[in-house]
C-alpha positions as CSV (number, residue, x, y, z in Angstrom):
1,M,33.1,-12.5,3.3
2,S,30.1,-10.2,3.1
3,S,29.6,-7.3,0.8
4,P,30.7,-3.8,1.9
5,P,27.8,-1.9,3.4
6,K,25.3,-0.2,1.2
7,K,26.7,3.3,2.0
8,T,30.0,2.2,0.3
9,R,28.1,1.6,-3.0
10,L,26.2,4.9,-2.6
11,A,29.5,6.7,-2.0
12,W,31.0,5.3,-5.1
13,Q,27.8,5.9,-7.1
14,S,27.8,9.6,-5.9
15,W,31.5,10.0,-7.0
16,I,30.7,8.5,-10.4
17,A,27.6,10.6,-10.8
18,A,29.7,13.7,-10.1
19,L,32.3,12.6,-12.7
20,C,29.5,12.0,-15.1
21,V,28.3,15.6,-14.6
22,G,31.7,16.8,-15.7
23,L,31.7,14.5,-18.8
24,T,28.3,15.5,-20.0
25,L,28.1,19.2,-19.2
26,I,28.7,20.2,-22.8
27,A,26.7,17.4,-24.3
28,C,23.3,17.3,-22.7
29,K,20.8,15.2,-24.6
30,S,17.1,16.1,-24.8
31,L,14.0,14.0,-24.9
32,P,11.9,13.9,-28.0
33,E,8.6,15.9,-28.4
34,V,5.7,13.4,-28.6
35,D,2.8,14.7,-30.6
36,P,0.8,11.8,-31.9
37,V,-0.9,12.3,-35.3
38,A,-3.7,10.1,-36.8
39,P,-2.5,6.6,-37.7
40,N,-2.3,5.8,-41.3
41,K,-3.6,2.2,-40.8
42,A,-6.7,0.6,-39.2
43,T,-5.1,-2.1,-37.0
44,P,-1.9,-2.4,-35.0
45,T,0.9,-4.8,-36.0
46,V,0.6,-8.0,-33.9
47,A,3.1,-10.9,-34.1
48,G,2.0,-14.4,-33.4
49,T,3.7,-17.7,-33.1
50,K,3.8,-18.0,-36.9
51,G,4.8,-14.5,-37.8
52,T,2.9,-11.2,-38.3
53,L,-0.9,-11.6,-38.2
54,A,-3.0,-10.4,-41.2
55,P,-5.2,-7.3,-40.5
56,R,-8.4,-9.4,-40.5
57,Q,-6.9,-11.7,-37.8
58,V,-5.8,-8.6,-35.8
59,S,-9.2,-7.1,-35.9
60,A,-10.8,-10.4,-34.6
61,L,-8.2,-10.8,-31.9
62,V,-8.4,-7.3,-30.5
63,S,-12.2,-7.2,-30.8
64,K,-12.2,-10.4,-28.5
65,R,-9.4,-9.4,-26.1
66,W,-10.3,-5.8,-25.7
67,A,-14.1,-6.0,-25.8
68,N,-14.3,-5.0,-22.1
69,A,-11.7,-2.3,-22.1
70,S,-12.8,1.0,-20.8
71,T,-10.8,2.9,-23.4
72,D,-10.1,2.5,-27.1
73,L,-7.1,0.2,-26.8
74,K,-6.8,-0.2,-30.5
75,S,-6.3,3.5,-31.0
76,M,-3.7,3.6,-28.2
77,A,-1.9,0.7,-29.6
78,L,-1.7,2.3,-33.0
79,L,-0.4,5.5,-31.6
80,E,2.2,3.7,-29.5
81,E,3.3,1.6,-32.5
82,Q,3.6,4.8,-34.6
83,A,5.7,6.4,-31.9
84,T,8.0,3.4,-31.1
85,G,8.0,1.3,-34.2
86,V,7.6,-1.8,-32.0
87,P,4.8,-4.3,-32.7
88,L,2.6,-6.1,-30.2
89,I,3.2,-9.8,-29.5
90,A,0.1,-12.1,-28.9
91,G,-0.3,-15.4,-27.0
92,N,1.6,-14.6,-23.7
93,R,1.0,-15.6,-20.1
94,V,2.0,-12.8,-17.6
95,T,2.2,-13.4,-13.9
96,L,2.5,-10.3,-11.6
97,L,5.1,-10.7,-8.8
98,F,5.2,-8.5,-5.7
99,D,8.4,-7.7,-3.8
100,G,11.7,-9.5,-3.5
101,P,10.8,-12.8,-1.7
102,A,8.0,-13.9,-4.1
103,T,10.1,-12.9,-7.0
104,M,13.2,-14.7,-5.8
105,R,11.3,-17.9,-5.1
106,E,9.9,-18.0,-8.7
107,M,13.2,-17.0,-10.3
108,M,15.2,-19.7,-8.3
109,A,12.5,-22.3,-9.1
110,A,12.7,-21.6,-12.8
111,A,16.5,-21.6,-12.7
112,R,16.5,-25.0,-10.9
113,A,14.2,-26.4,-13.6
114,A,16.5,-25.1,-16.5
115,T,17.8,-27.7,-18.9
116,S,19.5,-25.7,-21.6
117,S,20.4,-22.1,-20.7
118,I,20.0,-19.3,-18.1
119,N,20.8,-15.7,-19.2
120,L,20.8,-13.3,-16.2
121,E,21.1,-9.5,-16.5
122,T,21.0,-7.3,-13.4
123,Y,22.2,-3.9,-12.1
124,I,23.1,-5.2,-8.7
125,F,24.2,-8.7,-7.7
126,D,25.1,-8.5,-4.0
127,Q,27.2,-11.1,-2.1
128,D,24.8,-11.6,0.7
129,Q,22.3,-14.3,1.8
130,V,20.1,-13.9,-1.3
131,G,23.1,-13.3,-3.6
132,N,25.0,-16.4,-2.4
133,E,21.9,-18.6,-2.6
134,F,21.2,-17.5,-6.1
135,A,24.8,-18.0,-7.1
136,D,24.9,-21.5,-5.7
137,V,21.9,-22.4,-7.8
138,L,23.5,-21.0,-11.0
139,I,26.8,-22.8,-10.2
140,E,24.9,-26.1,-9.7
141,K,23.1,-25.6,-13.0
142,Q,26.4,-24.9,-14.8
143,R,27.9,-28.1,-13.4
144,Q,24.8,-30.0,-14.7
145,G,25.6,-28.8,-18.2
146,V,23.2,-25.8,-18.4
147,A,24.8,-22.8,-20.2
148,V,24.8,-19.9,-17.6
149,N,25.6,-16.3,-18.7
150,I,25.6,-13.3,-16.4
151,M,25.7,-9.6,-17.2
152,V,26.2,-7.3,-14.2
153,D,26.6,-3.5,-14.3
154,A,29.9,-2.4,-13.1
155,V,28.5,0.6,-11.0
156,G,25.6,-1.5,-9.6
157,A,28.1,-4.2,-8.5
158,I,30.9,-1.8,-7.4
159,A,30.5,-2.9,-3.7
160,T,30.4,-6.7,-4.6
161,P,33.8,-8.3,-4.1
162,A,35.4,-9.5,-7.3
163,A,35.9,-12.9,-5.6
164,F,32.2,-13.4,-5.7
165,F,32.1,-13.4,-9.4
166,E,35.4,-15.3,-9.7
167,R,33.8,-18.2,-7.8
168,M,31.1,-18.4,-10.6
169,R,33.6,-18.1,-13.3
170,A,35.7,-20.9,-11.8
171,A,32.5,-23.1,-12.1
172,G,32.3,-22.3,-15.8
173,I,29.8,-19.5,-15.8
174,R,30.4,-16.7,-18.2
175,V,30.3,-13.4,-16.2
176,L,30.4,-10.0,-18.0
177,I,30.9,-6.9,-16.0
178,F,29.1,-4.2,-18.1
179,N,30.8,-1.0,-19.0
180,P,33.7,-1.2,-16.4
181,V,34.5,1.9,-14.4
182,N,38.1,1.5,-15.6
183,P,38.1,2.1,-19.4
184,A,41.2,0.0,-19.7
185,K,39.1,-3.1,-18.8
186,A,36.4,-2.3,-21.4
187,K,36.1,-4.3,-24.6
188,G,33.1,-2.8,-26.3
189,N,32.0,0.8,-26.5
190,W,32.8,2.5,-23.3
191,D,30.9,5.4,-21.7
192,L,30.9,5.8,-17.9
193,N,27.6,7.6,-17.9
194,N,25.7,4.8,-19.7
195,R,24.7,2.3,-17.1
196,N,22.9,-1.1,-17.6
197,H,19.9,-0.8,-15.4
198,R,17.9,-3.7,-16.8
199,K,16.7,-6.7,-14.7
200,L,16.1,-9.8,-16.8
201,M,16.4,-13.5,-16.5
202,V,15.6,-15.9,-19.4
203,V,15.5,-19.6,-18.8
204,D,15.7,-22.1,-21.7
205,G,14.5,-19.3,-24.0
206,R,10.9,-20.0,-22.8
207,V,10.5,-18.2,-19.4
208,A,11.5,-14.6,-18.7
209,F,11.4,-12.4,-15.6
210,T,11.8,-8.7,-15.7
211,G,10.9,-5.6,-13.7
212,G,12.6,-3.6,-10.9
213,I,14.1,-6.2,-8.5
214,N,17.8,-6.7,-8.2
215,I,19.6,-9.8,-6.8
216,S,20.1,-8.6,-3.2
217,S,19.0,-9.2,0.4
218,T,17.9,-5.7,0.4
219,Y,14.7,-7.0,-1.0
220,A,14.4,-9.9,1.5
221,N,11.7,-8.1,3.6
222,S,8.5,-7.4,1.7
223,S,6.6,-4.2,2.0
224,L,4.5,-4.4,5.1
225,F,1.1,-5.0,3.4
226,R,2.5,-8.2,2.0
227,S,4.7,-9.1,4.9
228,K,4.0,-11.1,8.1
229,F,5.6,-8.2,10.0
230,K,3.0,-5.6,10.9
231,K,5.3,-3.0,12.3
232,E,8.9,-2.2,12.0
233,T,11.5,-2.9,14.7
234,A,13.3,-0.1,16.5
235,D,16.1,0.0,13.9
236,G,13.6,-0.2,11.0
237,A,14.8,-3.6,9.9
238,K,11.4,-5.0,9.2
239,V,10.5,-2.2,6.8
240,G,10.9,-3.9,3.4
241,W,11.1,-2.6,-0.2
242,R,8.0,-2.3,-2.4
243,D,8.9,-3.5,-5.9
244,T,7.1,-5.3,-8.9
245,H,8.3,-7.9,-11.3
246,V,6.6,-10.1,-13.9
247,K,7.1,-13.6,-15.2
248,I,6.4,-14.0,-18.9
249,E,5.8,-17.2,-20.9
250,G,5.1,-17.3,-24.7
251,P,6.3,-15.6,-27.8
252,A,7.3,-12.3,-26.1
253,V,10.2,-14.2,-24.5
254,A,12.0,-14.2,-27.8
255,P,12.6,-10.4,-28.0
256,L,13.6,-10.4,-24.3
257,Q,16.1,-13.0,-25.1
258,W,17.3,-11.1,-28.1
259,S,17.8,-8.0,-25.9
260,F,20.2,-9.9,-23.7
261,V,22.2,-11.5,-26.6
262,N,22.4,-8.2,-28.5
263,L,23.8,-6.3,-25.5
264,W,26.2,-9.1,-24.7
265,V,27.6,-8.8,-28.3
266,Q,27.7,-5.0,-28.1
267,Q,29.9,-5.4,-25.0
268,E,32.1,-7.9,-26.7
269,G,31.4,-10.5,-24.0
270,G,32.8,-13.3,-26.1
271,E,31.1,-16.2,-27.8
272,L,28.1,-17.5,-25.9
273,P,28.2,-21.3,-25.4
274,K,26.1,-23.4,-27.6
275,A,22.4,-23.8,-26.4
276,E,18.9,-23.4,-27.8
277,Y,18.6,-19.8,-26.9
278,F,15.7,-19.3,-29.4
279,P,13.3,-22.4,-29.4
280,T,10.1,-22.4,-31.2
281,L,7.6,-20.8,-28.9
282,S,3.9,-21.7,-28.7
283,A,1.1,-19.5,-27.3
284,A,1.1,-19.8,-23.5
285,G,-1.7,-17.3,-22.8
286,D,-3.9,-14.6,-24.1
287,K,-2.0,-11.4,-23.3
288,L,-0.7,-8.9,-25.8
289,I,2.7,-7.5,-24.9
290,R,5.0,-4.8,-26.3
291,V,8.7,-5.3,-25.4
292,L,10.6,-1.9,-25.1
293,A,14.4,-2.1,-24.7
294,G,15.7,1.3,-24.2
295,N,19.3,2.3,-24.8
296,P,21.4,5.6,-25.0
297,A,21.7,5.4,-28.7
298,G,18.0,4.7,-29.2
299,D,14.9,6.8,-29.7
300,S,13.6,6.9,-26.1
301,D,10.8,4.4,-26.8
302,I,9.9,3.7,-23.3
303,Y,9.5,7.5,-22.8
304,K,7.4,7.8,-25.9
305,A,5.1,5.0,-24.9
306,L,4.4,6.5,-21.5
307,V,3.8,10.0,-22.9
308,V,1.4,8.6,-25.6
309,A,-0.5,6.6,-23.0
310,I,-0.9,9.6,-20.7
311,Q,-2.0,11.8,-23.5
312,E,-4.6,9.3,-24.7
313,A,-6.0,8.4,-21.2
314,K,-9.7,8.8,-20.8
315,K,-10.5,7.7,-17.2
316,S,-7.5,7.1,-15.0
317,I,-3.7,7.3,-14.8
318,H,-2.2,5.5,-11.8
319,I,1.5,5.6,-11.5
320,T,3.9,4.2,-9.0
321,S,7.4,5.5,-9.4
322,A,10.4,5.0,-7.1
323,Y,12.5,7.9,-8.6
324,F,10.2,10.6,-10.0
325,V,12.0,13.5,-11.7
326,P,9.9,14.1,-14.8
327,D,10.7,16.4,-17.6
328,Q,8.2,19.2,-18.4
329,Q,6.5,17.3,-21.2
330,I,5.4,14.6,-18.8
331,V,4.4,17.1,-16.1
332,D,2.3,19.0,-18.8
333,A,0.7,15.7,-20.0
334,L,-0.3,14.7,-16.4
335,A,-1.6,18.2,-15.6
336,A,-3.6,18.2,-18.9
337,A,-5.1,14.9,-18.2
338,A,-6.2,16.0,-14.7
339,R,-7.8,19.1,-16.1
340,R,-9.8,17.2,-18.6
341,G,-11.3,15.0,-15.8
342,V,-8.9,12.0,-15.8
343,D,-8.3,10.5,-12.3
344,V,-4.5,11.1,-12.1
345,R,-2.9,9.6,-9.0
346,L,0.8,9.1,-8.3
347,V,2.2,7.0,-5.5
348,L,5.7,8.2,-4.8
349,P,8.3,7.6,-2.0
350,G,7.6,8.6,1.5
351,V,10.8,6.8,2.4
352,S,13.6,6.9,0.0
353,D,17.2,5.7,-0.3
354,H,18.1,8.7,-2.5
355,S,17.0,11.9,-0.8
356,M,18.3,14.2,-3.5
357,I,16.2,12.5,-6.1
358,R,13.2,12.7,-3.9
359,Y,13.6,16.5,-3.4
360,A,14.1,16.9,-7.2
361,G,10.9,15.2,-7.8
362,Q,9.1,17.2,-5.1
363,G,10.0,20.4,-7.0
364,F,7.2,19.5,-9.4
365,Y,4.5,19.0,-6.8
366,D,3.2,22.5,-6.7
367,Q,2.5,22.5,-10.5
368,L,0.9,19.1,-10.4
369,L,-1.2,19.6,-7.4
370,R,-2.6,23.0,-8.7
371,S,-3.6,21.1,-11.9
372,G,-5.7,18.5,-9.9
373,V,-3.1,15.6,-9.8
374,K,-3.3,13.7,-6.6
375,I,0.0,12.8,-5.0
376,F,0.4,10.1,-2.3
377,E,3.6,9.1,-0.6
378,L,4.1,5.5,0.5
379,Q,4.9,5.3,4.3
380,V,5.6,1.7,5.1
381,A,8.3,0.6,2.7
382,V,11.1,2.0,0.5
383,L,9.5,2.3,-2.8
384,H,11.4,0.8,-5.8
385,A,8.6,-0.1,-8.2
386,K,8.4,1.4,-11.7
387,T,4.8,0.7,-12.9
388,A,1.8,2.4,-14.4
389,V,-1.7,1.4,-15.2
390,I,-3.9,3.6,-17.4
391,D,-7.6,3.3,-18.1
392,G,-7.4,0.0,-16.2
393,A,-6.1,-1.8,-19.3
394,W,-2.7,-0.4,-20.4
395,S,0.0,-1.4,-18.0
396,T,3.8,-1.1,-17.9
397,I,6.3,-2.8,-15.6
398,G,10.0,-2.5,-15.9
399,S,13.4,-1.0,-14.8
400,A,12.9,2.5,-16.1
401,N,12.3,5.4,-13.6
402,I,10.6,8.5,-14.6
403,D,13.7,10.6,-15.0
404,R,16.1,11.7,-17.7
405,R,18.8,9.2,-16.7
406,S,16.5,6.2,-17.4
407,F,15.1,7.8,-20.6
408,L,18.3,9.1,-22.1
409,H,21.4,7.4,-20.6
410,N,20.7,4.0,-19.2
411,Y,20.0,0.6,-20.8
412,E,16.4,-0.1,-19.6
413,L,13.8,-2.7,-20.2
414,N,10.0,-2.3,-19.9
415,V,7.1,-4.4,-21.0
416,V,3.7,-3.0,-21.9
417,V,0.7,-5.3,-21.3
418,M,-2.5,-4.3,-23.1
419,D,-5.2,-6.3,-21.3
420,P,-8.2,-5.3,-19.0
421,A,-7.8,-8.5,-16.8
422,F,-4.1,-7.8,-16.2
423,G,-5.0,-4.2,-15.6
424,L,-7.4,-5.2,-12.8
425,A,-4.5,-7.0,-11.0
426,M,-2.4,-3.8,-11.5
427,E,-5.2,-1.7,-10.1
428,S,-5.5,-3.9,-7.0
429,A,-1.8,-3.6,-6.3
430,F,-2.0,0.2,-6.7
431,N,-4.9,0.4,-4.3
432,E,-3.0,-1.6,-1.7
433,D,-0.2,1.0,-2.0
434,L,-2.7,3.8,-1.6
435,R,-4.0,2.4,1.7
436,D,-0.5,2.6,3.2
437,S,0.3,6.2,1.7
438,K,-0.3,9.6,2.9
439,E,-1.9,12.1,0.6
440,V,0.1,15.4,-0.1
441,T,-2.6,18.0,-0.3
442,L,-2.0,21.4,-1.9
443,E,-2.8,23.2,1.4
444,R,-0.3,21.1,3.3
445,W,2.2,21.6,0.5
446,K,2.0,25.4,0.7
447,H,3.2,25.2,4.4
448,R,6.1,22.9,4.0
449,P,9.4,24.1,5.7
450,W,11.5,26.6,4.0
451,M,14.5,24.3,4.3
452,D,12.7,21.7,2.2
453,R,12.1,24.4,-0.5
454,I,15.8,25.2,-0.6
455,R,16.6,21.5,-0.9
456,E,14.1,21.2,-3.8
457,W,15.6,24.2,-5.6
458,A,19.2,22.8,-5.1
459,A,18.2,19.3,-6.4
460,R,16.4,20.8,-9.4
461,L,19.6,22.5,-10.5
462,G,21.2,19.1,-11.0
463,E,18.1,17.0,-11.9
464,Y,19.5,16.2,-15.5
465,W,22.4,14.2,-14.0
466,I,20.6,12.5,-11.0
């Protein structure tokens, strides 16, 4: 049996979004003002394999790692730590993964090699070719004695038949449906408006995957510049999805694992089976990472980190955003950066699976374009990536979109990588996207159809709840 069509999920999600509007009309949350002040210490906090490094060790480390950075990464790291309270973690290897096929191959290979545990957290887990193959791998590992624990959002999986998850439960896998739509089925704190949008898999407590990719055949076709298909078919079947994930090895895997376990406990998912979830981790590379796990009760750390990085940018801000509905503070920060000579470029959807979100984001185009921000719309794929690279050295990859839903209401997960070499790989990917994008010029934008202006206005009215 296959999953109901995607339009079924979208219909359900639209209904739930409308209900959430009613539930939150009288309780709108606001994003914090981010106004960095001079740090009160000389070096950022950096955790290593044996605990927090001494200031002298930190100075030596950052001088070596950031010597070729085009910006003052130490200052940016200090301001970001001051805003979020989250330290950097040293000694990691980070592998950039593009689109669904490459990511699924890496994730399934890691799962097949598991000897102790697999913790999987995803927004969507479809019963389709990719979903069934992934489920078969997980069931086989459970039968081999590996502890497999899965957390899936109830809304993201609303079109997935219950029998799909029951098959995994029958094999011994623990499956937790996060924040059920029916409150009678909830065990932990229940709030229909708070969704788990994170994408995370941790294997043996040593290897982690995170980013924007769900477990679904929707991602089976790569974006065209990475696909063997050079043009779409008549029905558009060959146009894939453009997304980004990362594979992480080293000490930063521990806080990623902790984010899974902590959320499992909050949802009262039951006792996890015994396994070595937190092994001793050695340095696996030379990358400095900050792990930011956003939640509705938190302090909007992902948002704060992004705003600080934009405010501190000296040369370039290159953002790829699937769902771009920024608040005024981000718009002002981007505009201010462009006016002070920073190369600000945004790659946004030219093809979208959520037209209302696209129109809401386009409502900001006029202000951004007039400030010197350059906007490009990707033409050859459905854009789903949520990434940014600033000054070629500060990079973020994760599940959070640039909208209020991600920053205020969802459980999200982003990693920040502060490294010029990794930033170079991020810039290369961004430039590939640019080649397949069409620039939106101010002159062209002034002459857009009036019907589009009306749609933008209507979408902006409900942007808080999108």
